[in-house]
N, C-alpha and C positions, 0 to 999 in steps of 0.2 A: 647796138650790145657790146657793153662793155669783155674783156677777154681774160680767162681766165687760165691763172700763174699754177702750177702747178709746183706745189713746195716741198722739196722734201721731209717731213718731218726728221730732228735734229735726236737722234737718238739719248735714250736718259742713260747719264753716269752708273757700271755698276758702281754697285753698292759692297765696299768693305765693314765690318766692325769687328771693334775691338777694344776686351776687354781692362780695365783700370778695377784689378783686383786691392784691395787694402782690407793687409789686415793687423795691428798694433801699431796700427799712428804706421805701415809699412806694407808698400806697393809692390805686388810683383815682376821681373824684367825679364824677358827672353831673350835669351842669345837665338841668330840667327845660326842651322847648320848651312843652306847652300839659299839661294841661285848663290852662286858667287861671288857676284859680284853685294850680294849682302853677307855674305857668311861673316859672322864675326861680329855684325851690326844687333843693337836690342832694340826691342819688340815690345810693347802689349801684343800676347797670345790671340789670335781672332781669324776672321780670311772672310772669305764671299761668300755673298746673302743666295742665297738659289735660286733659283725660280720657284713662286708657290710659295714660300718662306716669309715671317715676319723680321725681322732686325734682332725682333729679340731671339727670336726663333735661332736660326742662325745664328747668336752666339752663345746658346744653351749647349746647338749644338758641337760646336767650334773645341769650347769648354772640355768636352766631352771628349772629344778626337783628341782635344795637341796637350790638354793636363789632366786628364782621370778626373773629373770633378764636376760635378752638378749646381750647378749656382740659378740663381736670382735672378734677373735683371735690372737695374734700377735707373734712374737721371743719366743725360744728357753730360758728356763729359770735351768742356770745352770748344771750336768750333766744326763743322765739314773740313777737312782736307782735301785740297784738291791732288789728285793723281795721273801719274802716265795720260801727260800734255790735257789735263779735265775729259779724259775717259773715264773716270772713275772717282770713286768720293771714298775716301774713309769718315767714317764715325762710331766715336769711341760713348760707347756709357761705363761706366760705374755696377761695378756686379758683387755679389757675394758669395760664400761662396756655400753649400747646403751640406748637410749632415756630417757636419764634423767633416768635411772633403778635403784633402794635400795636394796641391798638388804637381805634380811628377814629369819628369820633361821628356816625352811621350814624341815629341816632334819634332823640340829643339836642343840645340848641342848645348846647350846648362842654362839654371835662372841664377836667378838672387832676387830674397826681402833689399833692398832699401829704401830706409828714413827721408825723411825730405834730405836731409847732408850726404846720398851719396846717390844721388839723384847726375848728378856731375861723370860719375866716376866708372858711369860706361861710354863708351859710343852710342850714341841712339843714330836708328834710320832717321833719313830729315822729314820722312810724315810721319814720327808721332812726339817733335820732339815743340811742335806748336801744345802737345798736352803733357809732355816732361812740366811744361812750361804752368802748365796750370793748378801741381797739382802739390804745391806748397801748401793752400788753401785746404785743402781734400788732406792732407796727411796734420796739417796743426792741427 
């Protein structure tokens, strides 16, 4: 009789979602205030997908919490970006502001609207750099 071996399932990586918000040919960049190793660096707003949420629902919630705006989630932008040695993955979506919403830096040190020529003017977090590389075609 063949012996059955128990193989421990590999846990799925934690999904982090982020928003690329483009208005009038500019993209919103947010400056981290914490943790210390990320403070001062720039990112796209977003956060963790909580149990029971879809990626889109998480992004809608995160935009309300971090920016005080309602959004509609569109298409994916760029590839999955592995984080935390494969324990997490960043997925980025294009989002549209709803109801004339104007983002506010509720959880960030500051925010800037960047044109394609200004994308290199801020120090991006490493995880966001592959997404920044995708932006020139979206901002064209």
